[in-house]
C-alpha positions in Angstrom: 27.2 121.1 111.8 25.0 122.2 114.6 21.2 121.9 114.9 19.3 125.1 115.0 17.1 123.9 117.8 16.3 120.8 119.8 14.2 118.2 118.0 10.7 119.4 117.3 9.5 116.0 118.5 10.9 116.8 121.9 9.0 120.1 122.0 5.8 118.6 120.5 5.9 114.9 121.3 2.3 114.3 120.0 3.6 115.1 116.5 6.0 112.2 116.6 3.3 109.9 117.9 1.1 110.8 114.9 3.9 110.6 112.4 4.9 107.1 113.8 1.2 106.1 113.4 1.3 107.0 109.7 4.5 105.0 109.3 3.0 102.0 111.1 -0.1 102.1 108.8 2.1 102.3 105.7 4.2 99.3 106.9 0.9 97.3 107.4 0.2 97.6 103.7 2.0 94.5 102.6 5.0 96.2 100.8 8.2 94.4 101.8 10.5 96.0 104.4 13.4 96.2 102.0 11.4 98.2 99.4 10.2 100.5 102.1 13.7 101.1 103.3 15.0 101.8 99.7 12.2 104.3 99.2 13.0 106.0 102.5 16.7 106.2 101.6 16.1 107.5 98.1 13.6 110.2 99.1 16.0 111.2 102.0 18.9 111.5 99.6 16.9 113.7 97.2 15.9 116.0 100.1 19.4 116.1 101.6 18.3 114.7 104.9 21.5 113.5 106.4 19.8 112.3 109.6 17.5 110.0 107.6 20.2 108.8 105.3 22.5 108.0 108.3 19.6 106.3 110.1 19.0 104.0 107.2 22.6 102.8 106.8 23.3 99.1 106.6 24.8 97.4 109.7 27.1 94.4 110.0 24.2 91.9 109.8 23.0 93.2 106.4 23.3 90.6 103.6 25.4 91.4 100.5 22.4 91.8 98.2 20.7 94.4 100.5 24.1 96.1 101.0 24.5 96.5 97.2 21.0 97.9 96.9 21.5 100.4 99.7 24.9 101.6 98.4 23.6 101.9 94.8 20.2 103.4 95.4 21.2 106.9 94.2 21.9 105.3 90.8 19.1 102.7 90.9 18.3 103.2 87.2 21.8 102.1 86.1 22.4 99.4 88.8 21.4 95.8 88.3 20.5 95.0 91.9 16.8 95.9 92.0 13.6 94.0 91.2 11.1 95.5 88.8 8.8 96.1 91.8 11.6 98.0 93.6 12.4 100.1 90.6 8.9 101.2 90.1 8.6 102.0 93.8 11.8 104.1 93.6 10.4 105.9 90.6 7.2 106.7 92.6 9.4 108.0 95.4 11.3 110.3 93.1 8.1 111.6 91.4 6.4 112.3 94.7 9.6 113.9 96.2 10.3 116.1 93.2 6.7 117.1 92.5 7.6 120.7 91.9 9.7 119.6 88.9 6.7 118.1 87.1 3.3 119.1 85.9 1.7 115.7 86.5 3.3 114.5 89.7 2.5 110.8 89.1 1.8 110.2 85.4 -0.8 107.7 84.3 1.9 105.6 82.7 3.8 105.4 86.1 0.6 104.6 87.9 -0.3 101.8 85.4 3.2 100.3 85.8 2.8 100.5 89.6 -0.4 98.5 89.4 1.4 95.6 87.8 3.4 95.1 91.0 1.3 96.5 93.8 -2.4 96.2 94.8 -4.4 99.2 96.0 -3.6 98.6 99.7 0.1 98.4 98.9 -0.1 101.5 96.7 -1.8 103.3 99.6 1.1 102.2 101.9 3.7 103.4 99.5 2.0 106.8 99.0 1.6 107.2 102.8 5.2 106.1 103.4 6.7 108.4 100.8 4.7 111.4 102.1 5.7 110.6 105.7 9.4 110.3 104.7 9.2 113.7 103.0 7.4 115.2 106.0 10.3 114.1 108.3 13.0 115.1 105.8 11.6 118.6 105.7 11.6 118.9 109.4 15.1 117.7 109.7 16.3 120.0 106.9 14.6 123.0 108.4 16.1 122.6 111.9 19.4 121.0 110.6 19.1 117.8 112.6 22.6 116.4 112.9 23.2 112.9 111.5 23.8 110.4 114.2 22.0 112.2 117.0 19.0 110.8 118.7 15.7 112.2 117.4 13.7 112.0 120.6 
């Protein structure tokens, strides 16, 4: 596979700065790092963003439980490795990523379930993070960013 062009962030570096700003804000919401990583990985799988999936792969220092969660995230509904809070965050990620497949992107039932595990600040962080992941996934898919290459 070959990229169609150099990274858009090289050509428009201010875009990366602003995208990173959104990510930083999302990560300040109080949602744990592992849940944010799982949400990133799942949305990236759905969008076929090989660069993002590759960037989120576990390394040698990753503990066994996290490794199981990462490897099973595409089948999270059937796998026993996730907390209820992670499951509902993954459901939100899928709903927001597949919004064209639904009339009501995030149902009232899903939102009510989310509020059992996350406060409003955390929900804002999840929503911003999922939107940001989708933003980057679409850029990478459009220009065919090659997995394993440096983004900027």
